[in-house]
C-alpha positions as CSV (number, residue, x, y, z in Angstrom):
1,M,183.5,-51.0,238.6
2,N,185.5,-48.5,236.5
3,S,184.7,-50.5,233.3
4,T,181.0,-50.3,234.1
5,I,181.2,-46.6,234.6
6,A,183.1,-46.2,231.3
7,R,180.5,-48.3,229.4
8,R,177.7,-46.1,230.8
9,T,179.5,-43.0,229.9
10,A,180.1,-44.2,226.4
11,I,176.4,-45.2,226.0
12,A,175.3,-41.8,227.3
13,A,177.6,-40.0,224.8
14,L,176.3,-42.1,221.9
15,L,172.6,-41.3,222.9
16,S,173.4,-37.6,223.1
17,A,175.1,-37.6,219.7
18,A,172.1,-39.5,218.2
19,L,169.7,-36.9,219.7
20,A,171.8,-34.1,218.4
21,V,171.8,-35.5,214.9
22,T,168.1,-36.1,215.0
23,G,167.5,-32.6,216.1
24,F,169.7,-31.3,213.3
25,F,167.6,-33.0,210.6
26,T,164.1,-32.5,212.0
27,A,164.0,-29.1,213.7
28,P,164.0,-26.0,211.4
29,A,166.6,-23.4,212.3
30,R,165.8,-19.7,212.6
31,A,167.6,-17.8,209.8
32,A,169.7,-15.6,212.1
33,N,169.6,-11.9,211.2
34,V,168.1,-12.4,207.7
35,S,166.6,-9.2,206.4
36,V,163.9,-9.2,203.7
37,I,163.4,-6.0,201.5
38,V,160.5,-5.8,199.1
39,N,160.6,-3.0,196.6
40,G,162.8,-0.9,198.9
41,R,160.9,-1.5,202.1
42,T,162.2,-3.8,204.9
43,I,159.5,-6.3,206.0
44,N,159.0,-7.2,209.7
45,F,157.5,-10.6,210.2
46,D,155.7,-11.7,213.3
47,Q,157.3,-15.1,212.8
48,P,161.1,-14.7,212.1
49,P,162.4,-16.3,208.8
50,I,163.5,-19.9,209.1
51,E,166.2,-21.6,207.1
52,R,165.6,-25.2,206.0
53,A,167.9,-27.1,203.6
54,G,169.5,-23.8,202.5
55,R,166.2,-22.2,201.7
56,V,164.7,-19.2,203.6
57,F,161.0,-19.6,204.6
58,V,158.8,-16.8,205.7
59,P,155.1,-16.5,206.9
60,L,152.6,-17.1,204.2
61,R,150.7,-13.8,204.2
62,G,153.8,-11.7,205.0
63,V,155.3,-12.4,201.6
64,F,152.2,-12.8,199.4
65,E,150.5,-9.7,200.5
66,N,153.7,-7.6,200.3
67,L,153.9,-8.7,196.7
68,G,150.4,-7.5,196.1
69,A,148.8,-11.0,195.9
70,S,145.6,-12.1,197.6
71,V,145.6,-15.5,199.4
72,V,143.0,-18.1,200.2
73,Y,144.2,-20.8,202.6
74,S,142.1,-24.0,203.2
75,N,142.8,-27.4,204.5
76,G,146.6,-27.1,203.9
77,M,146.1,-25.8,200.3
78,I,147.5,-22.3,199.5
79,N,146.0,-20.5,196.5
80,A,147.4,-17.0,195.7
81,T,146.5,-14.6,192.9
82,G,148.5,-11.5,191.9
83,N,150.3,-9.8,189.1
84,G,148.2,-11.8,186.6
85,R,149.5,-15.1,188.0
86,N,147.9,-18.0,190.0
87,V,150.1,-19.9,192.4
88,S,149.1,-23.0,194.4
89,L,151.1,-24.9,197.0
90,R,150.2,-27.5,199.7
91,I,151.6,-28.0,203.2
92,G,154.1,-30.9,203.2
93,S,154.1,-31.2,199.4
94,T,157.0,-30.3,197.0
95,Q,154.6,-30.1,194.1
96,A,153.2,-26.7,193.2
97,T,151.4,-25.1,190.2
98,V,152.0,-21.7,188.6
99,N,149.4,-20.7,186.1
100,G,148.3,-24.3,185.8
101,Q,151.8,-25.6,185.1
102,T,153.4,-28.1,187.6
103,Q,156.6,-27.1,189.3
104,Y,158.6,-28.7,192.1
105,L,160.1,-27.2,195.2
106,D,163.3,-28.3,196.9
107,V,161.6,-28.1,200.3
108,A,157.8,-28.2,201.0
109,P,155.9,-25.5,202.9
110,F,155.5,-26.4,206.6
111,L,153.8,-25.2,209.8
112,V,155.4,-23.6,212.8
113,G,152.8,-23.3,215.5
114,A,149.9,-21.4,213.9
115,R,152.0,-20.0,211.1
116,T,152.3,-21.4,207.6
117,L,155.8,-20.9,206.2
118,V,156.6,-20.8,202.5
119,P,159.8,-20.7,200.5
120,L,160.6,-17.0,199.8
121,R,162.5,-17.3,196.6
122,F,160.0,-19.6,194.9
123,V,156.9,-17.6,195.9
124,A,158.5,-14.2,194.8
125,Q,159.6,-15.6,191.4
126,A,156.3,-17.3,190.8
127,L,154.6,-13.9,191.2
128,G,157.0,-12.4,188.7
129,A,159.4,-10.7,191.0
130,S,163.2,-10.9,191.0
131,V,165.2,-12.1,194.0
132,D,168.7,-11.3,195.0
133,W,170.6,-12.7,198.0
134,N,173.5,-10.8,199.6
135,N,175.5,-13.3,201.6
136,S,177.7,-10.8,203.4
137,T,174.7,-8.9,204.9
138,S,172.2,-11.9,204.9
139,T,169.7,-9.8,203.0
140,V,167.1,-10.9,200.5
141,T,166.1,-8.2,198.1
142,I,162.9,-8.6,196.1
143,T,161.8,-6.3,193.3
144,G,158.7,-6.4,191.2
145,G,155.3,-8.0,191.8
146,N,152.2,-5.9,192.3
147,G,153.6,-4.6,195.6
148,G,155.9,-2.4,193.6
149,N,153.6,-1.8,190.6
150,N,156.6,-2.7,188.4
151,N,154.6,-5.3,186.6
152,P,150.9,-4.5,186.8
153,P,148.5,-7.2,185.6
154,P,147.2,-6.8,182.1
155,Q,144.1,-4.6,182.0
156,Q,142.0,-7.4,180.3
157,N,142.5,-9.6,183.4
158,T,140.3,-7.2,185.5
159,P,136.6,-7.7,184.7
160,P,134.6,-4.5,184.1
161,P,132.5,-3.5,187.2
162,N,128.8,-4.2,187.2
163,R,127.3,-1.2,189.0
164,S,123.7,-2.5,188.8
165,F,124.5,-5.7,190.7
166,Y,122.9,-5.9,194.2
167,L,122.1,-8.2,197.0
168,E,118.5,-9.1,198.2
169,N,116.8,-11.2,200.8
170,Q,119.6,-10.4,203.3
171,R,119.5,-12.2,206.6
172,P,119.9,-10.5,209.1
173,G,118.2,-7.7,207.3
174,R,119.9,-4.5,206.3
175,D,120.4,-2.4,209.5
176,A,118.5,-5.0,211.5
177,S,119.4,-6.0,215.1
178,V,119.6,-9.6,216.3
179,G,120.1,-11.0,219.8
180,T,122.4,-13.9,218.9
181,L,126.2,-13.6,218.6
182,T,126.2,-16.4,215.9
183,P,123.7,-15.3,213.3
184,A,123.0,-17.1,210.1
185,I,124.0,-14.8,207.3
186,H,122.4,-15.1,203.8
187,A,121.9,-13.1,200.7
188,S,120.6,-13.7,197.2
189,F,122.3,-12.3,194.1
190,S,120.4,-10.0,191.6
191,E,122.0,-12.1,188.8
192,P,123.9,-15.4,188.6
193,V,127.5,-15.4,189.7
194,Q,130.6,-17.5,189.1
195,Q,130.7,-19.4,192.5
196,N,134.4,-19.9,192.6
197,T,135.1,-16.1,192.4
198,V,133.0,-15.1,195.4
199,H,134.7,-13.8,198.6
200,V,132.8,-12.9,201.8
201,S,134.1,-11.0,204.8
202,I,132.6,-9.9,208.1
203,D,134.1,-6.8,209.5
204,G,137.1,-7.3,207.2
205,R,137.6,-10.9,208.4
206,D,137.6,-13.4,205.5
207,V,135.0,-16.1,206.0
208,T,135.0,-17.5,202.5
209,N,136.1,-20.9,203.6
210,D,132.9,-21.3,205.6
211,V,130.6,-20.2,202.8
212,Y,128.3,-22.6,200.9
213,I,127.0,-21.1,197.7
214,N,125.2,-21.6,194.4
215,A,124.9,-19.2,191.4
216,N,122.0,-17.4,193.0
217,G,123.0,-16.8,196.6
218,F,125.1,-17.8,199.6
219,D,124.9,-18.8,203.3
220,V,127.4,-18.7,206.0
221,T,127.6,-18.9,209.8
222,P,130.8,-17.4,211.2
223,S,132.9,-19.9,213.1
224,F,133.5,-17.2,215.8
225,Q,131.1,-15.2,217.9
226,L,130.5,-11.6,216.9
227,P,130.8,-9.0,219.6
228,A,127.8,-6.8,220.4
229,G,127.7,-3.8,218.0
230,T,127.4,-3.1,214.3
231,H,128.9,-5.5,211.7
232,R,129.6,-5.1,208.0
233,V,129.2,-8.0,205.5
234,R,131.3,-7.5,202.3
235,V,130.7,-9.6,199.2
236,T,132.9,-9.5,196.0
237,G,133.2,-11.6,192.9
238,T,132.4,-11.9,189.2
239,T,129.0,-12.5,187.5
240,Q,128.4,-15.2,185.0
241,A,128.3,-12.4,182.4
242,G,132.0,-11.6,183.3
243,A,131.5,-8.4,185.3
244,S,133.0,-7.8,188.7
245,F,131.0,-6.7,191.7
246,G,131.5,-5.5,195.3
247,T,128.7,-4.8,197.7
248,G,127.4,-5.5,201.2
249,W,125.2,-4.5,204.1
250,S,125.3,-3.9,207.8
251,F,123.5,-5.3,210.8
252,S,124.0,-5.2,214.5
253,T,124.1,-7.7,217.4
254,G,122.8,-6.6,220.8
255,G,124.2,-9.4,222.9
256,A,124.0,-13.2,223.3
257,S,120.5,-14.7,223.3
258,S,119.5,-17.0,226.1
259,S,120.4,-20.1,224.1
260,E,123.2,-20.2,221.5
261,N,122.8,-23.1,219.0
262,Y,124.8,-26.3,218.9
263,L,125.3,-29.5,216.9
264,R,125.9,-32.7,219.0
265,N,125.7,-36.5,218.7
266,I,126.3,-36.5,215.0
267,Q,126.1,-39.9,213.4
268,P,127.9,-41.2,211.5
269,A,131.0,-39.7,213.2
270,S,133.2,-37.6,210.9
271,G,135.8,-39.8,209.2
272,A,133.6,-42.9,209.1
273,R,133.1,-44.9,205.9
274,V,129.6,-44.7,204.4
275,G,127.7,-46.0,201.4
276,S,126.1,-44.0,198.7
277,N,122.9,-43.9,200.8
278,F,123.2,-43.4,204.5
279,N,121.2,-41.8,207.4
280,F,122.6,-38.6,209.0
281,S,121.4,-37.6,212.4
282,G,122.2,-35.5,215.4
283,R,120.9,-33.0,218.1
284,T,120.5,-29.3,218.1
285,L,118.2,-26.7,219.7
286,P,114.5,-27.9,219.5
287,G,112.6,-26.5,216.6
288,S,115.7,-25.6,214.6
289,Q,115.6,-25.7,210.8
290,V,118.5,-27.9,209.8
291,R,119.9,-27.5,206.3
292,I,122.0,-30.5,205.1
293,V,124.2,-30.3,201.9
294,A,126.2,-33.4,200.9
295,S,128.6,-33.7,197.9
296,G,131.9,-35.1,196.7
297,E,135.1,-33.1,197.1
298,A,134.9,-32.0,193.5
299,S,132.2,-29.6,194.5
300,V,134.6,-27.7,196.7
301,F,136.6,-25.0,195.1
302,G,139.1,-23.0,197.1
303,G,137.2,-23.7,200.3
304,I,133.8,-22.6,199.0
305,F,131.2,-25.4,199.3
306,Q,129.4,-25.1,195.9
307,V,125.8,-26.2,196.0
308,G,124.7,-27.2,192.5
309,T,124.7,-30.2,190.1
310,G,125.6,-33.4,191.9
311,A,125.0,-32.1,195.4
312,F,122.3,-33.6,197.7
313,Q,120.3,-31.0,199.6
314,T,117.5,-31.3,202.2
315,T,116.0,-29.5,205.2
316,A,114.9,-31.1,208.4
317,T,113.2,-29.7,211.5
318,A,114.5,-30.7,214.9
319,D,111.8,-32.2,217.2
320,G,111.0,-31.2,220.8
321,N,114.1,-32.9,222.0
322,G,116.3,-31.3,219.3
323,V,116.7,-34.6,217.4
324,F,116.9,-34.4,213.6
325,S,117.7,-36.9,210.8
326,A,117.9,-37.1,207.0
327,A,118.4,-39.9,204.5
328,I,121.3,-38.8,202.3
329,Q,121.5,-40.2,198.7
330,L,124.5,-39.8,196.5
331,N,125.8,-41.2,193.2
332,N,129.5,-41.1,194.1
333,V,131.6,-44.2,193.3
334,S,133.6,-46.2,195.8
335,G,136.7,-44.4,197.0
336,S,135.1,-40.9,196.8
337,Q,135.5,-38.4,199.6
338,I,132.2,-37.0,200.9
339,R,131.6,-33.7,202.6
340,V,128.4,-32.9,204.5
341,L,127.8,-29.4,205.5
342,V,125.1,-28.8,208.2
343,Q,123.6,-25.4,209.2
344,S,121.1,-25.3,212.1
345,I,119.1,-22.1,212.6
346,A,117.1,-21.9,215.9
347,P,113.8,-20.1,216.2
348,N,115.7,-17.4,218.1
349,G,117.9,-16.8,215.1
350,S,121.0,-18.4,216.6
351,S,122.9,-20.4,214.0
352,V,125.7,-23.0,214.0
353,E,127.5,-24.5,211.0
354,R,129.8,-27.5,210.8
355,T,131.3,-29.7,208.1
356,F,131.8,-33.4,208.3
357,T,133.9,-35.6,206.0
358,Y,133.4,-39.3,205.1
359,S,134.9,-41.8,202.7
360,M,133.1,-44.3,200.5
C-alpha cells in the first residue's frame, strides 16, 4: 500500500514539474517594474511591458506613436512610417523590413488578448532612435525619433500640399442627414491619387483597412454603427502629381432605420477553393444594390482594397426575396489567394460591407 502511494506521489510530482517547465517556455512573463522613458517622458502603457527571451515587448501603438510614427495594422501585418523610415513586421514572424531591407528579430511580435506587442529595442532603433538599458533601475531610455524632433525627416520626403484638391459626389452628402447607423460612405477625387497613400477616418477613427479605392474615388462602410449625431469624414493622401492633400466633410445620423442591412447565406463560404470562374451568391435586404469586387491579394496594399487593373467588378440587384448572384471571372493562376469584397446598399441607405477570401 505504501509503495502504491509513493508511486502516485512520484508521478504527481513529475506531472507538476512538466507543467511548470511547459509554462516557463510558453507563457510570456510581465517585465516587472520596467520603466520606459522616451525623450525624457515616462510612458504609461495600458498593457504592461512583457519580457520574452530577454527582450522587452510593449504595445504596438504605445511605442510607435510616442516615437512620432504612424501605424497601419492589417491581418497581422504592421506597417509604420516615421522619421523618414518605413518599418514592417508581422505577428509570429522573425523577419522584418526596414526601408525595404530585410532584417531578423530574435523574437517575433505576438498577441496578448487584444494587444499587439512588439520588441521595444528593435522598433526604436529601426525608427532612428537610440536605446539604453539601465539594469539597476530596470529602465529603458529612448532618445531620438520624431517624438523628440531630434531627427526630423528630410524636407523632400514631405510632398507639397495641393490646396486646390477637393472631394465631390459625396455620399452621404455634405451636411446631409441619414436615418441609418451604417451608411455607405463615398467620394470622388477632383484629380487622380496614389491609392496606397490614402487614409480615411470617421470621427478620428481610422477605417482605412475597410476602404476599397481606385485613382478616382473610394467607398467604405464602417464596420461599426455610428451613434446618432454629427460625423466627420477625413481623407488624406498624395495625388498622382506628387502633392499631398487633406480634406473631408460632415454629415449626421438621426437614428437607426427600421431595417439595417445584412449579408447572409454567402456561397461559396469564405475559405473555400474556387476556380478562375465561379458563381457568387447570397441574401441581403430586398432591392439592395450589391457591388462585388474580386481580385488577387496583389491588389491589396496596406489593407486598402485597390480597384483597378486585374480586378473584377460588377453590380447586382437583390430580388424581392433579397437574393443576389454574380458570375465572377478572374485570370489568376492556380495557387492564388482571392479576395471578394461585397458592399450592399439598401433602398433606405443602410449599407453593409464584408470581405471573403478564397484559394485557387
